C-alpha positions as CSV (number, residue, x, y, z in Angstrom):
1,M,156.2,44.8,83.6
2,P,154.1,41.9,84.7
3,E,157.1,39.6,84.4
4,K,159.2,41.9,86.5
5,K,156.5,41.9,89.2
6,K,156.5,38.1,89.1
7,D,160.3,38.0,89.6
8,V,160.1,40.3,92.5
9,A,157.2,38.4,94.1
10,E,159.0,35.0,93.6
11,G,162.4,36.2,94.8
12,H,162.3,39.1,97.2
13,I,159.2,38.1,99.1
14,Q,159.4,34.4,99.0
15,D,160.4,34.5,102.7
16,V,156.9,35.7,103.5
17,F,155.5,32.3,102.4
18,E,158.3,29.8,103.0
19,G,157.9,27.8,106.2
20,R,155.1,30.1,107.3
21,H,151.3,30.3,107.1
22,P,150.7,34.0,106.6
23,S,147.2,35.4,107.0
24,E,145.2,36.6,104.0
25,S,145.9,40.2,105.1
26,E,149.6,39.6,105.2
27,K,149.5,37.9,101.7
28,R,147.6,40.9,100.4
29,W,150.2,43.3,102.0
30,A,153.1,41.4,100.5
31,E,151.6,41.3,97.0
32,Q,150.0,44.7,96.8
33,T,152.1,46.9,99.0
34,L,155.5,45.2,99.5
35,V,156.1,44.2,95.9
36,P,155.6,47.7,94.4
37,A,157.8,49.1,97.2
38,L,160.6,46.7,96.3
39,E,160.3,47.4,92.6
40,K,160.7,51.1,93.3
41,S,163.4,50.8,96.0
42,P,165.1,47.4,96.3
43,E,166.6,46.6,99.7
44,K,170.3,47.5,99.9
45,P,172.1,46.0,102.9
46,I,175.6,47.2,103.8
47,G,178.2,45.2,102.0
48,A,175.9,44.1,99.1
49,P,178.1,45.5,96.3
50,T,180.9,43.1,97.4
51,G,178.6,40.1,97.7
52,T,178.3,40.3,101.5
53,N,174.9,39.9,102.9
54,L,173.4,38.5,99.7
55,D,171.6,35.2,99.8
56,E,171.9,32.4,97.2
57,H,169.4,34.1,95.0
58,G,171.3,37.4,95.0
59,N,168.7,39.1,97.2
60,A,169.5,41.3,100.2
61,R,170.1,39.4,103.3
62,F,169.7,41.0,106.7
63,T,171.0,39.4,109.9
64,T,171.9,40.1,113.5
65,I,175.5,40.6,114.4
66,S,175.6,36.9,115.2
67,G,174.5,36.0,111.7
68,Y,170.9,35.1,112.4
69,P,168.5,36.1,109.6
70,V,166.1,38.9,110.4
71,R,162.7,39.1,108.6
72,R,161.4,42.5,107.5
73,L,158.1,41.8,109.3
74,Y,157.1,39.5,112.1
75,T,153.4,38.4,112.6
76,E,151.5,35.6,114.3
77,A,152.6,33.4,111.4
78,D,156.1,33.3,113.0
79,L,154.8,31.9,116.3
80,P,155.4,28.2,117.2
81,Q,152.5,26.0,116.3
82,D,152.0,25.1,120.0
83,W,152.0,28.8,120.9
84,S,149.8,29.8,123.9
85,Y,149.7,32.9,126.0
86,E,150.5,31.0,129.2
87,K,153.4,29.0,127.8
88,Y,155.3,31.7,125.8
89,L,154.2,35.1,127.2
90,N,152.2,34.8,130.4
91,H,151.7,37.6,133.0
92,P,154.4,39.8,134.5
93,G,156.3,38.2,137.4
94,E,155.5,34.6,136.3
95,P,157.4,32.1,134.2
96,P,158.8,32.3,131.5
97,F,159.2,36.0,132.6
98,T,158.9,37.3,129.1
99,R,157.1,40.3,130.4
100,G,159.6,40.9,133.3
101,I,160.4,39.4,136.7
102,H,158.3,41.9,138.6
103,A,154.5,41.9,138.6
104,T,154.3,45.8,138.5
105,G,157.4,46.4,136.4
106,Y,159.2,49.7,137.2
107,R,156.0,51.1,138.9
108,G,156.8,49.2,142.1
109,R,160.5,48.7,141.7
110,L,162.7,51.2,139.9
111,W,165.8,50.1,138.0
112,T,169.0,50.3,139.9
113,M,170.7,53.7,139.4
114,R,174.5,53.6,139.9
115,Q,177.2,56.1,139.1
116,F,180.6,54.5,138.1
117,S,182.8,55.9,140.8
118,G,186.1,55.3,142.5
119,F,189.2,57.4,143.0
120,A,192.3,57.9,145.1
121,S,192.1,56.0,148.5
122,P,189.5,53.7,149.9
123,E,188.7,56.3,152.5
124,E,187.9,59.0,149.9
125,T,185.9,56.7,147.7
126,N,183.9,55.5,150.7
127,Q,182.9,59.1,151.4
128,R,181.9,59.5,147.8
129,Y,179.8,56.3,148.0
130,K,178.0,57.5,151.1
131,Y,177.2,60.8,149.3
132,L,175.8,59.1,146.2
133,L,173.6,56.8,148.3
134,A,172.4,59.7,150.4
135,H,171.4,61.6,147.2
136,G,169.3,59.0,145.5
137,G,171.8,56.3,144.3
138,G,170.2,52.9,144.2
139,G,173.5,51.0,144.2
140,L,177.2,51.3,143.7
141,S,179.5,50.8,140.7
142,V,183.1,50.4,141.7
143,A,185.8,51.9,139.5
144,F,189.2,50.4,140.3
145,D,192.6,52.0,139.4
146,L,194.8,50.4,136.7
147,P,197.2,48.6,139.1
148,T,194.2,46.9,140.8
149,L,192.8,46.0,137.5
150,M,196.1,44.5,136.4
151,G,196.6,42.6,139.7
152,Y,199.4,44.8,141.1
153,D,199.8,46.2,144.6
154,S,200.2,50.0,144.8
155,D,203.9,49.7,145.8
156,H,204.8,47.6,142.8
157,A,207.2,49.2,140.3
158,Q,204.7,48.8,137.5
159,S,202.1,50.8,139.5
160,E,204.1,54.0,139.6
161,G,202.1,57.0,138.5
162,E,198.8,55.1,138.2
163,V,197.8,54.5,141.9
164,G,194.4,56.0,142.6
165,K,194.0,57.4,139.1
166,C,190.7,56.7,137.3
167,G,189.7,54.4,140.1
168,V,190.3,53.4,143.7
169,A,193.4,51.5,144.8
170,I,192.6,48.2,146.6
171,D,195.6,46.1,147.8
172,S,194.2,44.2,150.7
173,L,191.1,43.0,152.6
174,E,191.6,46.0,154.9
175,D,191.2,48.3,151.9
176,M,188.0,46.6,151.0
177,E,186.7,46.9,154.5
178,I,187.4,50.7,154.5
179,L,185.8,51.0,151.0
180,F,182.5,49.7,152.3
181,D,182.6,50.9,155.9
182,G,179.2,52.0,157.0
183,I,177.5,50.7,153.9
184,D,175.0,47.8,154.4
185,L,175.9,45.3,151.7
186,E,172.7,43.3,152.3
187,K,170.7,46.4,151.2
188,T,173.1,47.8,148.6
189,T,173.7,46.3,145.2
190,V,177.3,46.6,144.0
191,S,178.7,46.3,140.5
192,M,182.5,45.8,140.2
193,T,184.4,46.2,136.9
194,I,187.5,44.3,137.8
195,N,188.2,41.5,135.2
196,S,191.4,39.5,135.7
197,P,191.6,39.7,139.5
198,A,187.8,39.4,139.8
199,S,187.9,36.2,141.9
200,V,190.3,37.8,144.4
201,L,188.2,41.0,144.8
202,W,185.0,39.0,144.9
203,A,186.4,36.9,147.8
204,M,187.4,40.2,149.6
205,Y,183.9,41.5,149.0
206,L,182.3,38.3,150.5
207,A,184.6,38.5,153.5
208,V,183.6,42.1,154.1
209,A,179.9,41.2,153.9
210,E,180.5,38.3,156.3
211,K,182.2,40.6,158.8
212,Q,179.2,42.9,158.6
213,G,177.0,39.9,159.5
214,A,175.3,39.9,156.0
215,D,173.7,36.8,154.6
216,W,175.4,35.9,151.4
217,K,172.1,34.8,149.9
218,K,170.8,38.4,150.3
219,I,173.7,40.3,148.8
220,S,173.4,41.3,145.1
221,G,175.1,43.0,142.3
222,T,177.3,42.1,139.3
223,I,181.0,41.5,138.7
224,Q,182.8,41.8,135.4
225,N,185.2,39.0,134.7
226,D,186.4,39.6,131.1
227,I,190.2,39.4,130.8
228,L,190.3,39.9,127.0
229,K,188.1,43.0,127.2
230,E,190.4,44.6,129.8
231,Y,193.5,43.7,127.8
232,I,192.1,45.3,124.6
233,A,190.7,48.3,126.5
234,Q,193.9,49.1,128.3
235,K,196.4,48.6,125.5
């Protein structure tokens, strides 16, 4: 039994000591609490029976989806040697913004609440947007129909049967003007899920904002520009 405990300590918990300077309490935890737990119930990552997620010693290996190793426990021993509160954490609203970009967090500025919305014509969707904003919506999230997502006009042969379904049909700058008629784009954040024709719709959006007299530096929101995602999602 002592030999087994030694193997576990040298193998399964070596990451507690390698490249780190754990405190005495962490060393005690590793030797007195962690080792018995591993002896009783060894770690079993998904894929271990096939050799996946095992390190060179045959121990369980846990990683993020990107392949970065994840420790079972993080303590002050994992902090950089030059760690200081001001440099790596600091106060809310100050660089490096680890604790958020707003000094009061969500107490003073709630997160933006949007409902993914868009259907039929620009006129009908515009009315829906005004309703959402009047009933507590903090921003808009534009759903475009399939022809718009694919870069087709509504009168294109490929658009038949899909115009205005699952999103609003936008074919021109005039459509975009109608979509945001009566909506102050300086004060309303807008998210657009548009992908392949993103640059065209973004240009239309900027043109509408300019016609409203909005300062481009004050408009905000997000735009999705992921062609491969749309191709996979719409197949």
